[in-house]
N, C-alpha and C positions, 0 to 999 in steps of 0.2 A: 463527477469524477469523469476521467481524458482516460479514452481507449481509442487504442491504436486502432483504424479499421481496415479492409480492403483495399482499399487507396494508398494505402502507407502514412494517412495525415491522423493528427489526436482530436476526437470529436468530444464536445462533450456529451456524456450518457448518464441514464439516471435507471439503476437497477433498487428495486421495491424494497429488496432483502439487506441492503446493504445502505445504514443508516448511521456508521460510525468508522472511525478508523481500524477498531477491531475487526470490526462487519469484514473490511476491507481485506486486512491480513489476514484470514481467515480463507476468503474467497479465492485470493490472488494464493493461496498455499493449494489449496484443491482443484483449481483449474489454472496451472503453472504455463499451460498455454496462450493464454487469456493476456492482455497485455492492456490493463487498469492502474491508475493512477489518481491519489487527490490531487486534487484542484485551487490553487490559490483563489477561489471566490466559492461563492454560499450561496446555496438557496432556501431562501426563508420565507415561514407563512403568513398571512396576516396578524397574529399574535405579539409578532414584534415590534409590530409601529402603536399598532392600540395601548397594547400593555404599556410598553414604555411612555408615550403618551401620560398615561394615568399615572404611571408612578412618579413623572417628574411635575405632574401637577399637585401630589401629594407632598414629594419632598419641598416644593418649593412655597407650598403652605406653611411646613411645619421648618423654614427657613435652615435648610440640610442641601446637600448637592451627592452624587454620586458619580462613579465613573462607570464607563460601559465594557464588556469586557466578551468578546463570541467565547462560548463557553468550548470551543475546539482549543482554546489559546488556555486554555486557565492552565495555572501551576498548582504545585503545593503549598511554593510559596505564596499564592496568593489565596488558599484558603484557611494558611497557619497566621496570615496578617490582617486579615480583613474581613469583616462582615459581610455574608456572599447572598444574594439573593439572586437565587434561578427561577427562570422562566419559560417553561418550552415541554419538550416530548424525552420522555426517559428511554425510550427508543432511539432517540439521537445522541444521549448523555457519551462522553467519553468517561474523564475523569471523577464527575460526579458518581456516578454512576458506584463509584466506592463507598459513596457516603451518604448518598440516598436512602431510608429508611433502613440503613443499615443497625436501629438499635431495635426496630420493631420487633416485638414478641408475635403479632397477630397479621399486618400487614406484608405482601410481598407482591410485585410486580406479574401481571397474568395477560398473556393475549393482546388485546387493546386497552387494556385497563386492569383490574386491581383484584388479587385472592384476601379473601378475609380468612382468617385460619381460627376457631376459638378451642374453646376445652371438647366439646362433642360436636361441632356444624362447621362445615369449611362453604364458603361462600362466594362464587364471582360474580366482580361487578363489569359486565364489557361493554362496547357503546354499542349500539341499536341504531339503525338508520333505515328508519320504514315509511310507507306512506302517511301514518299514522304523528309524525312529525321526529324525532333526535333525542335521543339518550346518550350519552356519554357519562363517565366518572371523573373527577377530577382530584387530587389530591394535593394537602395543602401539609407541607412536612416543614418545623420547627426543630433545629435542633445546635449543642453544642458541638463543636469540631476542633477547637484547640482552645486553650484558658484562655476566658474573656473575650472568644470570637462566636458569633452564632451564623447559622445560615438557617434561611426559609427556599423551597423547594414549593412553587408553583407550577405543579405537572399533570399536563393531560395532552393526550396523542393528538387533539383536535384542537382546533383553535376557540373556539367557543368556550368549551370548559375553563381552559385556560384562564381566558378572557373575563370568563364570570365569576373564578374566583380570586382572581387582582381586584374586579370590582367590591368585592364584598370585604375584602380586606383593608380596603382605602376608602372603608366608609364608617364614621367614626359610630354611627347606632348600631352598625351590626358589632363592627368588634367589642361595644360594649357588652354587647349580650352573649358572643361568642365566650367572650372570658372568665364571664361568670358562672359557664360551664365548668371551669379548669378548677380543682382542687387550689387552695392558697399557698404558694411557693413554689410551684410546677413549675416549669421552664423547657420542654420539651412536649411534643403531642407531636400526632398523626392525626389528619382530619379526613376523611371520605364524604364526598358532594356529590352529589347525585344533580347534574344539570340537563333541563329540559326544553327545547327551544321550537317551535313553531314555524319552517322554514327559517331557522337559525335569526328569527328576528326576536319574538316574544319570547324571553329566555328566565327561565325560576332555577333556582339554585338552593340544594335544602340539604343541610348535614346528613348524613348516614349514620355511619361510626365514628365515633373519638374514640383515642388511644392515646391514654394522657401517660408516657412513658416512664416519671420519677416512680407511679404509685403501682405501674402495671394494669391501671384501670384501661379498661373501655367502655364505653357508654355508646348504647345505641338507643338511634332515635327515630 
């Protein structure tokens, strides 16, 4: 963002708790004495170039193409008229927050990860970074948003979680095994993955829970 500081000039600033336009509007309303404005440039993590490279290889290999658009510029017309692949953090979502996990009966965002609410248990899955290694959770959500169009969300609030699930879902062997777990004819699911890495180099990616929307079924691994 830009903030007008004591020298009278606007400078680039970063506020940890302001991650999207709605948060900026809330902050400005609560702090009318501050002078914060959105900028026309962005701050991106390394998940953006790495996953875009991976998807490009996948699309080219399958003789398909795609166009890129920042989520902050996404419109309802885009969602209505196109298939969508979202890669990023849920804390920076704008329009996408209206659709992500909207059909889930068990999952919601929570803290720096996700919450699972079953019939008799509530479990929180949040990132943990310690001396023994790194653990974070990533959600892959596939849903139909408008007739004939679908959206797939690869979401984690940290780089290597998102990169891990994108790599998995562009690997034919993994896809074959994953879709064996879906009931015949199902088309919507939410899959929670546990991603572990030592110094974020040696990465493992394990399916923890799978919710199949059409049948209301949730499978724990």
